[in-house]
C-alpha positions as a Markdown table, in Angstrom:
| # | Residue | x | y | z |
|---|---|---|---|---|
| 1 | Met | 109.0 | -49.7 | 185.8 |
| 2 | Met | 110.1 | -47.3 | 183.0 |
| 3 | Ala | 108.2 | -44.6 | 181.1 |
| 4 | Lys | 107.9 | -46.8 | 178.0 |
| 5 | Asp | 106.1 | -49.5 | 180.1 |
| 6 | Leu | 103.3 | -47.1 | 181.1 |
| 7 | Lys | 99.8 | -47.8 | 179.8 |
| 8 | Asp | 96.4 | -46.0 | 180.0 |
| 9 | Lys | 94.4 | -46.8 | 183.2 |
| 10 | Thr | 97.1 | -48.9 | 184.9 |
| 11 | Lys | 98.7 | -48.8 | 188.3 |
| 12 | Val | 102.3 | -47.5 | 188.6 |
| 13 | Asp | 104.1 | -49.7 | 191.2 |
| 14 | Glu | 107.3 | -47.6 | 191.1 |
| 15 | Leu | 108.6 | -45.1 | 188.7 |
| 16 | Val | 111.8 | -42.9 | 189.1 |
| 17 | Leu | 111.9 | -39.7 | 187.1 |
| 18 | Thr | 113.9 | -36.5 | 186.9 |
| 19 | Ile | 111.7 | -33.4 | 186.5 |
| 20 | Thr | 112.6 | -31.6 | 183.2 |
| 21 | Glu | 109.7 | -29.2 | 183.1 |
| 22 | Lys | 107.3 | -27.7 | 185.7 |
| 23 | Lys | 104.5 | -25.3 | 184.8 |
| 24 | Glu | 102.8 | -22.9 | 187.2 |
| 25 | Pro | 100.4 | -24.5 | 189.7 |
| 26 | Arg | 96.7 | -23.7 | 189.3 |
| 27 | Glu | 93.7 | -23.9 | 191.6 |
| 28 | Phe | 90.9 | -26.4 | 191.0 |
| 29 | Gln | 87.4 | -27.1 | 192.3 |
| 30 | Ser | 85.9 | -30.5 | 191.6 |
| 31 | Lys | 82.4 | -30.5 | 190.1 |
| 32 | Trp | 81.7 | -33.9 | 191.5 |
| 33 | Ser | 83.1 | -33.9 | 195.0 |
| 34 | Gly | 83.2 | -30.2 | 195.8 |
| 35 | Ser | 86.8 | -30.6 | 196.9 |
| 36 | Ser | 89.4 | -28.0 | 195.9 |
| 37 | Gly | 93.2 | -27.6 | 195.9 |
| 38 | Arg | 96.1 | -27.0 | 193.6 |
| 39 | Val | 97.4 | -29.0 | 190.6 |
| 40 | Cys | 100.6 | -28.6 | 188.5 |
| 41 | Asp | 101.6 | -30.1 | 185.1 |
| 42 | Ala | 105.2 | -31.2 | 184.7 |
| 43 | Val | 107.3 | -33.5 | 182.6 |
| 44 | Gly | 109.7 | -36.2 | 183.9 |
| 45 | Gln | 112.4 | -38.3 | 182.3 |
| 46 | Asp | 113.5 | -41.8 | 183.3 |
| 47 | Glu | 117.1 | -43.1 | 183.2 |
| 48 | Asn | 116.6 | -44.2 | 179.6 |
| 49 | Gly | 115.8 | -40.7 | 178.5 |
| 50 | Asp | 112.1 | -41.4 | 177.9 |
| 51 | Ser | 109.7 | -38.6 | 179.0 |
| 52 | Val | 106.2 | -38.7 | 180.4 |
| 53 | Ala | 103.8 | -36.0 | 181.5 |
| 54 | Leu | 103.2 | -35.7 | 185.3 |
| 55 | Thr | 100.3 | -34.3 | 187.3 |
| 56 | Ile | 101.4 | -33.1 | 190.7 |
| 57 | Trp | 98.8 | -32.4 | 193.4 |
| 58 | Asn | 98.7 | -30.0 | 196.4 |
| 59 | Asp | 101.6 | -30.3 | 198.9 |
| 60 | Asp | 103.7 | -32.4 | 196.4 |
| 61 | Ile | 104.0 | -29.3 | 194.2 |
| 62 | Glu | 106.4 | -27.5 | 196.5 |
| 63 | Lys | 108.6 | -30.6 | 196.8 |
| 64 | Val | 109.8 | -30.5 | 193.2 |
| 65 | Glu | 111.6 | -28.2 | 190.9 |
| 66 | Val | 113.3 | -28.8 | 187.5 |
| 67 | Gly | 116.2 | -31.1 | 188.1 |
| 68 | Thr | 114.6 | -32.9 | 191.1 |
| 69 | Lys | 114.7 | -36.7 | 191.1 |
| 70 | Ile | 111.5 | -38.3 | 192.3 |
| 71 | Arg | 110.0 | -41.7 | 193.0 |
| 72 | Ile | 106.3 | -42.3 | 192.5 |
| 73 | Thr | 105.0 | -45.5 | 194.2 |
| 74 | Asp | 101.4 | -46.8 | 194.0 |
| 75 | Gly | 100.5 | -44.2 | 191.5 |
| 76 | Trp | 98.5 | -44.4 | 188.3 |
| 77 | Ala | 98.8 | -43.7 | 184.6 |
| 78 | Ser | 96.0 | -42.5 | 182.4 |
| 79 | Ala | 95.5 | -40.8 | 179.1 |
| 80 | Tyr | 94.0 | -37.3 | 179.1 |
| 81 | Lys | 93.3 | -35.7 | 175.7 |
| 82 | Glu | 95.2 | -38.6 | 174.1 |
| 83 | Lys | 98.3 | -37.9 | 176.1 |
| 84 | Leu | 99.6 | -40.4 | 178.7 |
| 85 | Gln | 100.3 | -38.9 | 182.1 |
| 86 | Val | 101.3 | -40.3 | 185.5 |
| 87 | Ser | 100.5 | -39.2 | 189.1 |
| 88 | Ala | 100.8 | -40.3 | 192.6 |
| 89 | Gly | 97.1 | -39.7 | 192.9 |
| 90 | Lys | 95.1 | -39.9 | 196.1 |
| 91 | Tyr | 96.6 | -43.2 | 197.5 |
| 92 | Gly | 100.1 | -43.1 | 196.0 |
| 93 | Lys | 103.3 | -41.4 | 197.2 |
| 94 | Leu | 105.7 | -38.9 | 195.6 |
| 95 | Glu | 109.1 | -38.7 | 197.3 |
| 96 | Val | 112.2 | -36.7 | 196.5 |
| 97 | Leu | 115.3 | -38.8 | 196.1 |
């Protein structure tokens, strides 16, 4: 799968990206579940040069820096504030290549 193939509210079977931007992590507390943790916004670029926003959660934040090549499997894509973003989510996996 490539960044151009991503669509809102769809599963991401496998996506390989290189991190081109990583913002500072921030703490969150869910209003619905009461859970808390950390989240980080980033941008990744596929081998065709197309970019997509990434949401990176908790322990995965420390695995990546700008220039890191990653693979997301069983993740999800969704639009937030009209901007498409991808994440490994709760059941997917982010691995460093």
